[in-house]
N, C-alpha and C positions, 0 to 999 in steps of 0.2 A: 315323432317317429323317426326323423332324420338323425337325432341324437342317439336313439336307441340303436339304430343300425350302425352308427359310428362306433359305439362302445362294444357292440358284438364283434365287429371287424378288429377292433383293438385287441380283444381277448384271444381271437383265433389266429390272427396273422401278425402278431406283434413283432416277431423277429424275422419276418420274411419281407423280401423287396416288393412283393405283390401287395403287401399290406400298405406300405407307404405310398405306393402309387395310387391305389384306391382311395386311401385317406386324403390325399391332397386333392383328388378330384371332387370328393364329397365336400371338402372345405370350400373349394371354389364355387361349387354349385350353390352351397348355402349362402355365400356372400352375394351371389347374384340375385337370389330370391329376396334377401334382406334389402337390397337396394331397391328392387321393384316395388316392395311393400312399404317403402319409407313414407310416413305421413306428410301430406302437402301442407304448405304454410297457409294459415287462415288470413283471408283478406276481407276486411270489413267492407260491406257493400256501401256504396256512396248514396246518399239521399237523393231521390229523383225530384226534380222540380214539378210542381203541379202542372197539369196541362193548361195551355193558354185558351182562354175562352174569348172568342172574338165577339165584340158587341157592336152591332150595327149602329153607326152614327145617325142621329137624328137630322134630317135635312134643315140647314139653317135658313131662315127667310133672307132673301136678298135685300140689301139696303135700297132705299129709294133713291133714284137718281136725281140729284139737284142740278138741273140744267142751267139755272141761272148762275150758280157757282162755277160750273164748269166752263160757261161762256165767258165769265169774268176772268178766270184764270188763263184761258187761251188768248184773250185780247191783251193781257198784260205780259204775255210771254214774248221774249226777244226772238226766239227761234221762229215764232209764228210770223212776225213782221219781216224777218230775214227771208223766209220762204216766199212771202208775198212780193218782196222786192225782186228776187230772183225770177219768180214767175213772170212778173210784169216786163222785166228786161228781155226775157226770152220771147215773149208775145210781141214786144215792140219791134224786134229785129227779124223775127221769122215769118210773122203773118203778113206783113206788107209784101213780101215776095210772092206770096200765094195770090195776092190781089193784082198781080201784074206790075208791081212797083219795080223800078229800075234806077240804078245810080245816075243822077244827073250828069250830063256831059260838061266838059270844061266850059264850053260856051254858055251853057245854062247857069253854070256856077258863077261865071263872070257877070252875067245879066243880073243874077241874084244879088251880087256884090254892089253893082251899080245902082240897083233899086234901093238897096239898103242904105247907100250913101246919099241918094236923092231924098229919101225920107228923113234923114237925120240933119242936124245942124252942122254945117260944114266946119264951123269954128270949135266944135266939140270933139272933133276927131284928131287924135294925136298919134295913134298907131294904126297902120294899114298893112294887111297881109295880102298880097296879090300873087303869091307864089304858086307854081304848078297849075297855071291856068292857060298855057299855050298862047299868051298875049304876044301879038306882033307889034301893035301900036298901043301906046298908053291911052286909056280913056281920058277925055278932056276933063271930066269931073274931078279927077285927081289933082289937077293944078288949082282947083278952087278950095283945097283943104290948107288954108293959109297958116294953120296952127300945127300942122303935121310934124312930128319929131322923128318918127321911125317908119321907113317904108322898105317893105320886103318885096322885091321883084325877082327873086331867084327861080330858076328852073322854068324859064319861059322861052320864048323865041323872039326876043326883042332884037332888032337889027341895029337901032340907033337910040340914043337918049336925047330927046328934043331940048331946045333951049328953054322951053317953058318950065323946065325943072327948077329954074332959078326963082320961080314965084313962090316956091316952098322955102322961104327965108329962115324958117325955124327948124329945118331938118338937121338932125344930129347923126342919124344912122341910116346908111343906104346900102342895101344888099342887092347886088347885081350879078351874083354868081350863077353859073350854069346857063348863060345865054348865048353861048357859042360865038364869041368874038364880036360883041356889039360895039358900035362906034359911039364914043363918048362925046357930049356936047363940049365945045370950047368955052362955054359960059359956066361950066361947073365950078371953077374956082370962086364964082361969086357967092356960093353958098358958104358964107363965112362961119357959120356955126356947125358945119359938117365935121365930125370928128372921126367917124367910123365908116370906112369904105371897103366893101368886099368885092373883089373882082375875080375870085377863084373860079376855076373850071370854065374859062372862056376862050381857051385855045390861043391865047396871046403868046407871040414869040418875043415881044418886048413890051414893057409897060407903056401904055399910051403917054406921050410926053405931057398932055395936059394934067396928069396926076401930079407931076413934080412942081406944079404951080400952086398946089393946094397946101400952103404952108401951115395951115390950121389943123391938118389931120393929125390925130393921135394914134390911129390904128389903121393899118393897111394890109389887106389880106390878098395875096396873089398866088395862093397854092393851086396845084393841079392844073398848071398851064404848061406851056412849052417854052418857057423863057430859057434862052441860051446865054444872054448877056444882061447884066444890070448896069444901067446907065450911071455915069458919074453924077448926073443931075439929082440922084437920090439924096445927095447932101443937102439940098434945099428944103427937104422935109425936116427942118430942125426941131420940130415939136413932136416928132414921131416917138411913141412909146412902145408900140408893138409892130413888128414887121414880120410877116409870114410869107416865106418863099419856098416852103417844102413842096416836094414832088414836082420838080421842074427838071431843066436839063443844064443847069449852070455849071460851067467848068471853072470859073474863076470869079472872085469878088473884087470889085474895085476898092482901092484904098480910101476912096471918098466916104465909104460907109462908116468910117471911124469918126466922121463929123457929126453923126447922129448921137449927140452927147446925152439926149434925154431917153435914149432907147432902154427899155427894161426887159423886153423879151424879143429874141431873135431866133427864128425858126428857119433852118436851112436843111432840114432833113430830106434824104432821099433825092440827092442831086448827084452830081459827078465832080465834086470838088476834090482836088488833090492837095490843096493847101488853103490856109486862111491868111488874110493880110497881117503883116508884121505889126502893124499899128492898131490891131484890134483892142489892145489894152487901153486905148483911149475912151472906150465905152464904159466909163467909170460908173454909170447907173445901172448897168446890165445885171439882171438878177437871174434870168433863165436863158440858157444857150443850148439849143438842140441841133446837133450836127450829125445825128446818126445816119447811116445808109449812104455814106460817101466813100471816097478813096483816099482819105487822109492817112498818111504814114507817120506824121509827127504833128504836134501842136506847137504854135509859135511860143517863143519865150515871153512875149508881152502878155500872155494870157494870165500870168500871175499877177497883173496889175488890176484885174477885175475884182476889186475888193468887196463889191456888193454881191457878187455871183453866189447864188444858193443852189442852183440846179443846173447840172451839166450832163448831157446825155450824148456820149461819143461812141455808142455801140455800132456794130456792123461797119467797121472801118478796117484799116490795115495797120493800126498802131502796135508797135513792138515794145515801146518804152514811153515813159513820161518825163517831162522836164521837172527839175526840182523847184522850179518857180511856182508850180501848183501848190506847194506847201504854204504859200503866202495867202492862200484863199481861205481866210479865217471863218467866213460865213458860209462855206459850202457844206451843205447837209445832205445832198443827193449826187451820187456819182455812178453813172452807168458806162462801164467799159466792156461790156459783154461782146462776144463774137468778134474779137480782134486777133492778134497774133502774139499775144503775151505768152512767154514761156516761164516767166517768174513774176511774182507779185512786185510791182514797183515800189522801191524803198520809200519814195516820197509819201506814200499813203500813210505811213506811220506818223508823219507830221501833222496830218489833218485831224486835229483833236475834236472838232465839231461835226465831223462826218457821222451821219446816222444811217444812211442807206448806201451800200456799195454792192455793185453787181459785176462780177467777172465771169459770168456764165458764158460757156462756149470757148474758153481759153484753156489750153492744155498746159498747166503749170508743172514745172519739174524742180524748181528751186523755191524753197520757202525762206523768207527772212527770219533772222534770229529773233527779232523783236515783234514776231507775229502776235503775241499776247497783247501788245499795246493796241492792236488793230481791232480786236474783237470784244473789248470790255464794254460794260454798260449795256444800253439797249439798242446797240447797233445790229442792223440786219446783215448777217454775214454767215456764209456756209462754206464748208469745204468737205469734199469727199474724194476717195481715191479712184483713179481710172487705170491703175496698173501698179507695177512695182514702184516706179518712180514718177508717176504722172498724177496730177490732182486736178480737180475742177472746183472752182469757187463759184457760188451763186448767192 
């Protein structure tokens, strides 16, 4: 119909403008109709899955419990026995308190110790610990233990040590620390086998003179006292291997200390020392020297003669430099120079080839040596980090 009408307009208005106008309108309308009636693309329908059919499960019969097997498995389990042990531990420590149990007093503990000694063979006791019992006078039964080798009387309130102590002729170690200035027996040197004597924390201002007569001593501990002076008589302890004088108020050391040629460990930490004896190099058997927490500004030149020295702790002092004589310490493996006043790494450290642990913590270093690489090779413990543009800290 649309074509017929178009042909009719063509014949009537072929040469008129009105014809062309209506002609193009009809053509445009025909195209729009054609686009609307365009067949759609055929899409093949997807096959649908058959609907799921739920099938009710048949209840399965529960297996019979084998209680014998279960019991055997439980008893052989390590977790079971660990639980039993923990439970018994808790019961043992908690339930007695509910029954009115209280910690026995020091007097009761001492009585228990004495009863225990009375019930045992005196000759079979070789070690006895009577520490922290507030003892003021030693029980007489102690002097019957003729085979006693170690006796601990620390942290008591003993005012004196009786002469009867000499009956313990086999005694090798005697701990009298923490008794607040007890008076020692003048017969103490008769204990010829006594090798270790601990007099720490007794508020002594001087070491009792009787101690210097005990030439058989190998270890003497007098730390945590109020010692201000060390007597020259210390030189008579010529068999001494360990001398501990830390945490006192010593201002100076006598040169006589250099006569302790058997000394292997010397502890002088946390005193008020401003210098060490010039002849300290005579301690040629010394392996460990602790001088931290003093006021040392330099180390003596003779320290380089300590050829056996392995451990040196000189931290928390006022050291600014080290003597080159330290380079002769071939056996030195540990050196602590922390918290001093070093502004550069001492060049002598490069010469210490066997050094394994070096601490310069707390020093503000500004100049590093050119041969720093020789200092940090191998398995040495050494660290360096910056504290600013030109400051470093070594740990």
